[in-house]
C-alpha positions in Angstrom: 74.0 -62.1 223.0 75.3 -64.7 220.6 74.2 -68.4 221.0 75.1 -71.3 218.7 73.5 -74.5 219.8 74.3 -77.9 218.1 75.5 -76.2 215.0 76.3 -78.8 212.4 77.4 -78.4 208.8 78.4 -81.4 206.6 80.0 -81.0 203.1 79.6 -83.9 200.5 77.4 -85.9 202.9 77.0 -89.5 202.2 80.1 -89.7 199.9 83.7 -90.7 200.4 84.6 -87.0 200.6 82.2 -86.3 203.5 83.5 -83.7 205.9 82.0 -82.2 209.0 82.9 -78.6 209.0 80.9 -78.0 212.1 80.1 -80.9 214.4 77.5 -80.0 217.1 79.2 -76.7 217.8 78.1 -74.9 221.0 79.2 -71.4 221.6 77.7 -68.6 223.8 78.9 -65.0 224.0 77.7 -62.4 226.5 77.2 -58.7 225.5 80.6 -57.1 225.2 82.7 -60.3 224.9 85.8 -60.0 222.7 86.3 -63.6 221.9 89.4 -64.9 219.9 88.9 -68.0 217.9 92.0 -70.0 217.0 92.8 -73.4 215.6 94.6 -75.2 212.9 93.6 -75.1 209.2 90.4 -77.0 208.7 89.4 -76.7 212.4 86.1 -75.0 211.4 87.0 -71.4 212.3 85.8 -69.8 209.0 82.9 -72.1 208.8 81.8 -70.9 212.3 82.0 -67.2 211.2 80.2 -68.1 207.9 77.5 -69.8 209.8 77.0 -66.9 212.2 76.9 -64.4 209.4 74.4 -66.4 207.3 76.7 -67.1 204.5 76.7 -70.8 205.4 73.3 -72.3 206.3 73.4 -74.9 209.0 72.3 -78.5 208.4 71.0 -78.5 212.0 71.3 -76.4 215.1 70.2 -72.9 216.1 71.7 -69.5 216.1 70.3 -66.6 218.1 71.6 -63.0 218.2 70.5 -60.7 221.0 67.6 -63.1 221.8 66.3 -63.4 218.2 66.5 -66.6 216.3 68.3 -65.9 213.1 68.9 -69.4 212.0 66.8 -69.3 208.9 67.7 -65.6 208.0 70.1 -65.2 205.0 73.2 -63.0 205.2 71.4 -60.0 203.8 68.8 -60.0 206.5 71.4 -60.6 209.2 73.3 -57.5 208.0 71.1 -55.4 210.4 72.7 -57.2 213.3 76.2 -58.1 212.0 79.2 -56.4 210.5 82.2 -58.3 209.2 85.8 -57.5 208.1 87.5 -60.1 205.9 91.2 -61.1 205.6 91.4 -59.8 202.0 91.5 -56.0 202.0 89.8 -56.0 198.6 86.7 -57.5 200.0 84.1 -55.3 201.9 84.6 -52.2 199.8 83.4 -51.1 196.3 86.6 -50.0 194.4 84.8 -47.8 191.8 82.9 -45.8 194.5 84.4 -43.1 196.6 85.3 -43.4 200.3 82.3 -41.2 201.2 80.0 -43.5 199.1 81.4 -46.6 200.7 80.8 -45.1 204.1 77.2 -44.3 203.1 76.6 -47.9 201.9 77.9 -49.1 205.3 75.5 -46.8 207.2 72.5 -48.0 205.1 73.4 -51.7 205.4 70.4 -53.7 206.4 68.1 -50.6 206.4 65.3 -49.7 204.0 66.5 -47.4 201.2 64.8 -44.2 200.0 65.3 -41.0 198.0 66.0 -39.1 201.2 69.3 -40.9 201.6 72.4 -39.2 200.1 75.9 -38.1 200.9 74.8 -34.9 202.7 77.1 -32.3 204.3 76.2 -33.6 207.7 77.1 -37.1 206.7 80.4 -36.0 205.2 81.3 -34.3 208.4 80.5 -37.4 210.4 82.5 -39.7 208.1 85.5 -37.3 208.2 85.4 -37.4 212.0 85.3 -41.2 212.1 88.1 -41.6 209.6 90.3 -39.0 211.4 90.7 -41.6 214.1 92.9 -43.7 211.8 95.5 -40.9 211.3 95.8 -41.9 207.6 94.5 -38.7 206.1 91.4 -40.5 204.7 89.2 -37.9 206.2 90.5 -35.5 203.5 89.9 -37.9 200.7 86.1 -38.6 200.8 85.9 -38.1 197.1 88.7 -40.5 196.3 87.9 -43.9 194.6 88.6 -46.7 197.0 90.4 -48.6 194.4 93.2 -46.1 194.5 93.9 -46.8 198.1 96.6 -49.3 199.4 95.5 -52.6 200.9 96.2 -51.3 204.4 94.2 -48.2 203.8 91.3 -50.2 202.4 91.4 -52.6 205.3 91.4 -49.6 207.8 88.4 -48.2 205.9 86.6 -51.6 206.1 87.1 -51.6 209.8 85.7 -48.1 210.3 82.7 -49.0 208.1 82.0 -52.1 210.1 82.0 -50.4 213.5 80.3 -47.1 212.3 76.8 -48.5 212.7 77.5 -50.2 216.1 76.6 -53.7 215.1 75.3 -56.1 217.7 78.0 -58.4 216.6 81.3 -57.7 214.9 83.1 -60.6 213.0 86.8 -60.2 212.2 88.0 -62.9 209.9 91.9 -62.8 210.2 91.5 -59.1 209.2 95.2 -58.3 209.8 96.8 -61.4 208.2 97.3 -59.9 204.8 98.9 -56.7 206.1 102.5 -55.7 206.7 103.5 -55.5 210.5 103.2 -51.8 210.8 99.8 -51.6 209.2 98.5 -54.7 211.0 99.4 -53.1 214.4 97.6 -49.9 213.3 94.4 -51.9 212.3 94.6 -53.9 215.6 95.0 -50.8 217.7 92.0 -49.2 215.9 90.0 -52.4 216.4 90.7 -52.5 220.2 89.8 -48.9 220.6 86.6 -49.3 218.7 85.6 -52.5 220.4 86.2 -51.0 223.9 84.7 -47.6 223.2 81.6 -49.0 221.7 81.4 -52.1 223.8 81.0 -54.4 220.8 80.4 -58.0 221.1 83.2 -59.4 218.9 84.5 -62.7 217.3 87.9 -62.5 215.9 89.5 -65.5 214.1 93.2 -65.5 213.9 96.2 -67.8 213.4 98.3 -65.5 215.5 98.5 -67.0 219.0 100.2 -64.0 220.4 97.2 -61.9 219.3 94.9 -64.5 220.9 96.7 -64.0 224.3 97.1 -60.2 224.0 93.5 -59.2 222.9 90.1 -60.0 224.0 88.7 -61.5 227.2 88.1 -65.0 225.9 89.8 -67.6 223.8 88.1 -70.5 221.9 90.3 -73.2 220.5 88.6 -75.2 217.7 89.3 -78.6 216.2 87.3 -80.8 213.9 84.4 -78.4 214.0 84.0 -78.3 217.8 85.3 -76.2 220.6 88.2 -78.1 222.1 89.3 -75.7 224.7 87.8 -72.4 226.1 89.8 -70.0 228.2 88.3 -67.1 230.2 89.8 -63.8 231.2 91.3 -65.0 234.5 93.0 -67.9 232.9 94.3 -65.7 230.1 96.3 -63.7 232.6 99.9 -64.9 232.4 99.3 -67.6 229.8 101.8 -68.1 227.1 101.8 -69.5 223.5 103.5 -72.7 224.9 100.7 -73.0 227.4 98.0 -72.8 224.7 99.8 -75.4 222.6 100.1 -77.7 225.5 96.4 -77.3 226.4 95.4 -78.0 222.8 97.5 -81.2 222.6 96.4 -82.4 226.1 92.8 -82.1 225.3 93.0 -83.6 221.8 95.1 -86.5 223.1 92.4 -87.1 225.8 89.6 -87.1 223.2 91.6 -89.5 221.0 92.0 -91.9 223.9 88.3 -91.9 224.6 87.6 -92.8 221.1 90.1 -95.5 220.9 
């Protein structure tokens, strides 16, 4: 489904500030995988998602989605395959447009536009049904400007918009980090239901190691732009946060000794 081969991205190349955000990154996801990506600040997690989404062009390497080479496609052209929810609830929705209009934009993402498109009665009914799953009452507020919603409501809306078109790949970039615990749980519960019901192939970046253990069927631990540790479903069963930390340090220490 998703394949990143030899993904490399260097910032400030040839200078004293040179930094390898991605260093020959190799990642492969099967259809339906719910993969959690963890790592310290600067490990390359966001660069990985940005490269997959087309926001960050690779210096070298190859990216394919569902068998199609998308390496040279920009973010706009990849939008037909990918949906993304960001950490900041203010990103991903248009504040001066209504909830219904935002839902319509999500539906038309990556598709040719025409005069036949509009916020029809049939679409309003469909959007109301989709929003009702949140139990936030948004299905009754289709004509409300999104800018009037709380951060949690906007993030919940962003998630519904992202999954509504059944993307081939869903990217979740620390999408609960800016929310209060109650709202974060609501958004995560909604995420899990949507991913499982629609069998979405999903990459979720998080700093929350408990979330890494609790959700998904795979864990990727990144460091210095590479995959340091990869843990499958069977290994995840019974694993603890302490186990994850130990695995990380054991692997990083082994790599350090090899380079010494």
